[in-house]
Rosetta silent file (secondary structure, phi, psi, omega in degrees, C-alpha in Angstrom):
SEQUENCE: MAFDNRVFDDLARMASGAMGTVLGAREEVEAQLRQRMEQALQRMDVVPREEFEVVREMARTARERQEALEQQVAALEARIAALEKAGGSAMAPAAKAPATKSAAGTAKRAPAKKAATAKKAPAAKSGTRTRKAPSPTT
SCORE:     score description
SCORE:     0.000 S_00000001
   1 L     0.000  -39.191 -179.522  167.478  153.350  192.612 S_00000001
   2 H   -67.666  -31.283  174.801  169.737  152.127  189.823 S_00000001
   3 H   -61.292  -45.448 -176.858  170.175  148.936  191.763 S_00000001
   4 H   -62.901  -41.163 -178.023  166.424  148.318  191.873 S_00000001
   5 H   -64.985  -39.817 -178.450  166.144  148.875  188.041 S_00000001
   6 H   -67.027  -38.612  176.914  168.967  146.401  187.410 S_00000001
   7 H   -62.074  -46.659  179.861  167.287  143.742  189.617 S_00000001
   8 H   -62.994  -38.674  178.850  163.992  144.282  187.770 S_00000001
   9 H   -58.873  -52.101 -179.314  165.826  144.074  184.452 S_00000001
  10 H   -59.985  -42.794 -178.976  167.431  140.798  185.500 S_00000001
  11 H   -67.710  -38.103  177.794  164.166  139.347  186.717 S_00000001
  12 H   -65.664  -40.238  177.515  162.452  140.357  183.432 S_00000001
  13 H   -63.530  -40.755 -178.387  165.258  138.671  181.390 S_00000001
  14 H   -69.598  -40.056 -175.423  164.975  135.498  183.445 S_00000001
  15 H   -70.080  -39.770 -179.020  161.176  135.481  183.145 S_00000001
  16 H   -73.106  -30.062  174.986  161.298  135.910  179.305 S_00000001
  17 H   -64.119  -43.764 -178.153  164.010  133.227  179.090 S_00000001
  18 H   -67.108  -38.774 -176.849  161.739  130.907  181.174 S_00000001
  19 H   -66.642  -41.322  177.770  158.797  131.762  178.959 S_00000001
  20 H   -62.290  -38.341  179.603  160.805  130.858  175.838 S_00000001
  21 H   -68.427  -41.660  178.007  161.775  127.546  177.456 S_00000001
  22 H   -66.301  -40.944  178.072  158.124  126.860  178.392 S_00000001
  23 H   -65.787  -36.468  172.848  156.908  127.720  174.890 S_00000001
  24 H   -64.843  -37.865  177.518  159.487  125.414  173.376 S_00000001
  25 H   -68.908  -36.580  179.373  158.475  122.617  175.690 S_00000001
  26 H   -64.342  -41.764  178.011  154.866  123.229  174.864 S_00000001
  27 H   -63.006  -42.155  179.104  155.523  122.968  171.163 S_00000001
  28 H   -64.432  -44.264  177.965  157.473  119.748  171.730 S_00000001
  29 H   -63.957  -40.484  175.905  154.725  118.234  173.801 S_00000001
  30 H   -62.515  -42.120  179.021  152.100  119.131  171.137 S_00000001
  31 H   -64.846  -37.682 -179.701  154.243  117.500  168.404 S_00000001
  32 H   -71.707  -37.325  175.881  154.616  114.349  170.445 S_00000001
  33 H   -62.687  -44.971  175.933  150.918  114.282  171.272 S_00000001
  34 H   -60.131  -41.746  179.405  150.009  114.773  167.601 S_00000001
  35 H   -66.067  -45.770  174.426  152.338  111.971  166.544 S_00000001
  36 H   -61.343  -38.258  175.926  150.881  109.592  169.131 S_00000001
  37 H   -66.519  -44.049  176.830  147.316  110.448  168.080 S_00000001
  38 H   -57.187  -46.771  178.535  148.157  109.778  164.418 S_00000001
  39 H   -60.767  -38.354  179.780  149.641  106.454  165.253 S_00000001
  40 H   -69.199  -38.104  178.000  146.605  105.467  167.337 S_00000001
  41 H   -67.077  -32.907  175.608  144.255  106.504  164.506 S_00000001
  42 H   -67.776  -40.134  175.935  146.270  104.481  161.988 S_00000001
  43 H   -64.988  -31.727 -178.847  145.999  101.398  164.262 S_00000001
  44 L   -84.560    1.311  179.948  142.221  101.900  164.464 S_00000001
  45 L    56.483   52.589  177.341  142.003  102.030  160.658 S_00000001
  46 L   -97.724  136.698 -178.222  140.304  105.403  160.618 S_00000001
  47 L   -80.071  147.720  177.814  140.033  107.138  157.241 S_00000001
  48 L   -64.999  160.267 -178.682  141.419  110.613  156.704 S_00000001
  49 H   -60.989  -37.560 -176.628  138.886  113.502  156.454 S_00000001
  50 H   -66.311  -46.006  179.890  139.573  114.002  152.716 S_00000001
  51 H   -63.851  -39.284  175.655  138.708  110.413  151.882 S_00000001
  52 H   -61.976  -40.970  175.062  135.577  110.644  154.006 S_00000001
  53 H   -65.020  -38.862  176.673  134.431  113.758  152.183 S_00000001
  54 H   -60.436  -50.542 -175.428  134.978  112.093  148.772 S_00000001
  55 H   -68.608  -31.904  176.475  132.980  109.099  149.727 S_00000001
  56 H   -70.710  -33.477  171.084  130.206  111.199  151.235 S_00000001
  57 H   -63.972  -39.372  178.795  129.936  113.220  148.006 S_00000001
  58 H   -64.882  -40.728  177.962  129.784  109.984  146.069 S_00000001
  59 H   -68.652  -38.311  175.579  126.900  108.754  148.286 S_00000001
  60 H   -60.239  -42.101  178.221  125.088  112.057  147.936 S_00000001
  61 H   -65.415  -45.844  178.974  125.379  111.842  144.175 S_00000001
  62 H   -59.391  -43.155 -179.336  124.232  108.188  144.109 S_00000001
  63 H   -60.307  -48.556  179.425  121.260  109.132  146.301 S_00000001
  64 H   -58.546  -41.045 -177.516  120.230  111.957  144.005 S_00000001
  65 H   -67.175  -40.453  177.741  120.559  109.663  140.984 S_00000001
  66 H   -59.434  -50.548 -177.210  118.428  106.970  142.752 S_00000001
  67 H   -60.817  -41.881  178.008  115.681  109.488  143.503 S_00000001
  68 H   -62.369  -40.953  179.702  115.651  110.663  139.852 S_00000001
  69 H   -69.661  -38.020  178.579  115.419  107.123  138.630 S_00000001
  70 H   -63.412  -35.871  178.248  112.595  106.341  141.091 S_00000001
  71 H   -71.820  -35.729  177.699  110.647  109.344  139.672 S_00000001
  72 H   -62.979  -44.141  177.654  111.282  108.126  136.099 S_00000001
  73 H   -63.890  -40.142 -179.772  110.045  104.595  136.970 S_00000001
  74 H   -62.793  -41.524 -179.805  106.920  106.072  138.692 S_00000001
  75 H   -65.365  -43.800  176.402  106.235  108.202  135.591 S_00000001
  76 H   -60.526  -43.102  178.630  106.716  105.183  133.239 S_00000001
  77 H   -61.543  -43.075  178.179  104.487  103.040  135.405 S_00000001
  78 H   -62.695  -40.897  177.026  101.791  105.626  135.330 S_00000001
  79 H   -63.424  -41.350  179.578  102.147  105.942  131.553 S_00000001
  80 H   -62.284  -47.167 -176.138  101.931  102.142  131.128 S_00000001
  81 H   -64.062  -40.265  178.134   98.785  102.053  133.340 S_00000001
  82 H   -65.306  -38.683  179.604   97.230  104.869  131.304 S_00000001
  83 H   -72.440  -37.415  176.463   97.988  103.126  128.043 S_00000001
  84 H   -70.532  -34.894  175.914   96.627   99.782  129.245 S_00000001
  85 H   -65.693  -38.123 -174.580   93.524  101.533  130.476 S_00000001
  86 H   -76.805  -20.464  179.524   93.038  103.357  127.181 S_00000001
  87 H   168.853   46.904  172.999   93.143  100.266  125.008 S_00000001
  88 L    99.100  176.666  179.552   95.069   97.249  125.890 S_00000001
  89 L   -69.401  127.052  173.189   98.728   96.576  126.598 S_00000001
  90 L   -86.677  -13.999 -177.946  101.094   98.822  124.863 S_00000001
  91 L   -81.610  -19.726 -175.073  103.952   96.619  125.904 S_00000001
  92 L  -132.034   59.388  176.622  102.975   93.542  123.885 S_00000001
  93 L   -67.223  -31.850 -179.241  101.592   94.646  120.475 S_00000001
  94 L   -70.188  -26.165 -177.378  103.512   91.753  118.729 S_00000001
  95 L   -70.207  -24.186  173.649  101.753   89.216  120.926 S_00000001
  96 L   -78.748  119.846 -177.952   98.496   89.940  119.198 S_00000001
  97 L   -84.141  148.128  179.600   98.337   87.812  116.092 S_00000001
  98 L   -66.483  147.153 -178.139   96.626   89.115  112.951 S_00000001
  99 E   -76.256  142.339  176.352   93.117   87.808  112.377 S_00000001
 100 E  -125.614  152.578  179.298   92.575   85.250  109.558 S_00000001
 101 E   -95.725  136.705  178.262   89.332   84.105  108.041 S_00000001
 102 L   -86.747 -178.963 -179.669   88.356   80.436  108.221 S_00000001
 103 L   -67.287  -27.036  179.450   86.443   78.511  105.621 S_00000001
 104 L   -79.578  -11.561  179.224   83.168   79.354  107.409 S_00000001
 105 L    92.977    7.193  178.751   83.934   83.085  107.119 S_00000001
 106 L   -93.933  147.438 -179.721   84.370   83.757  110.872 S_00000001
 107 E   -77.161  140.873 -175.172   87.411   85.606  112.005 S_00000001
 108 E  -144.069  141.008 -178.747   89.876   83.501  113.957 S_00000001
 109 E   -86.341  140.350  179.224   93.187   84.438  115.518 S_00000001
 110 L   -75.697  153.039 -177.490   96.342   82.803  114.318 S_00000001
 111 L   -67.628  147.971  175.869   98.309   80.960  117.044 S_00000001
 112 L   -71.554  157.330 -177.457  101.104   83.002  118.738 S_00000001
 113 L   -67.831  133.440  178.036  104.605   82.071  117.961 S_00000001
 114 L   -75.913  -24.433 -177.956  105.959   79.327  120.197 S_00000001
 115 L   -64.204  -31.549 -178.197  109.505   80.535  119.943 S_00000001
 116 L   -71.900  -29.330 -176.958  108.663   83.559  122.150 S_00000001
 117 L  -103.022   -3.096 -179.022  107.284   81.307  124.920 S_00000001
 118 L   -66.898  140.604  179.350  109.783   78.396  124.612 S_00000001
 119 L   -77.941  143.727  179.921  111.835   77.854  127.694 S_00000001
 120 L   -87.922  155.069  174.814  115.497   78.375  127.372 S_00000001
 121 L   -70.247  141.315 -177.086  117.961   75.770  128.549 S_00000001
 122 L   -62.372  136.694 -175.802  119.446   76.638  131.924 S_00000001
 123 L   -78.068  151.206  178.113  122.698   78.451  131.532 S_00000001
 124 L   -68.283  141.133  178.219  125.822   76.967  133.123 S_00000001
 125 L   -65.093  134.347 -178.452  126.807   78.624  136.312 S_00000001
 126 L   -73.381  144.987  179.419  129.623   81.040  135.833 S_00000001
 127 L    90.585  -10.731 -178.783  132.775   80.137  137.665 S_00000001
 128 L  -104.190  136.180  175.255  132.078   76.408  137.646 S_00000001
 129 L  -122.515  142.110  172.425  134.071   74.126  135.424 S_00000001
 130 L   -85.540  142.308 -175.546  133.635   70.504  134.711 S_00000001
 131 L  -118.635  131.669  179.546  136.750   68.541  135.100 S_00000001
 132 L   -69.916  140.941  176.898  137.612   65.535  133.100 S_00000001
 133 L   -66.352  142.213 -178.092  138.326   62.416  135.089 S_00000001
 134 L   -69.643  135.757  179.123  142.004   61.547  134.861 S_00000001
 135 L   -77.636  140.778 -178.496  142.690   58.680  132.450 S_00000001
 136 L   -66.274  133.768  178.778  144.365   55.670  133.914 S_00000001
 137 L  -104.267  142.694  178.823  148.019   55.478  132.867 S_00000001
 138 L  -114.078    0.000    0.000  149.714   52.124  132.382 S_00000001
């Protein structure tokens, strides 16, 4: 009977030793697999999860801001339409010139300022420079 117990103890020790070896090999395979996956992802130019989450939050914030601005624009457009309907354009009170009386006594509007409607000279394109022609050297 003592012989049977010793055989079973030896088998148990060998099995636990084999299990330790298998677990060590498993961890090594996992580490190698993880390293190769990281290298493949780096070659594919995939962003890390943290960067993705930051950009996603920025997009969500921008979307919320855009929706708020759209609501503000709609409210302002409605207000402008209501003001125009109530009594003329509220946006251009300076465009209306004060009335003056002519010699005959009839009211007549003064001409609007031409400076407001004058066309501006086209601006030079940014980033373009004119280059002087090289002077001939003798």
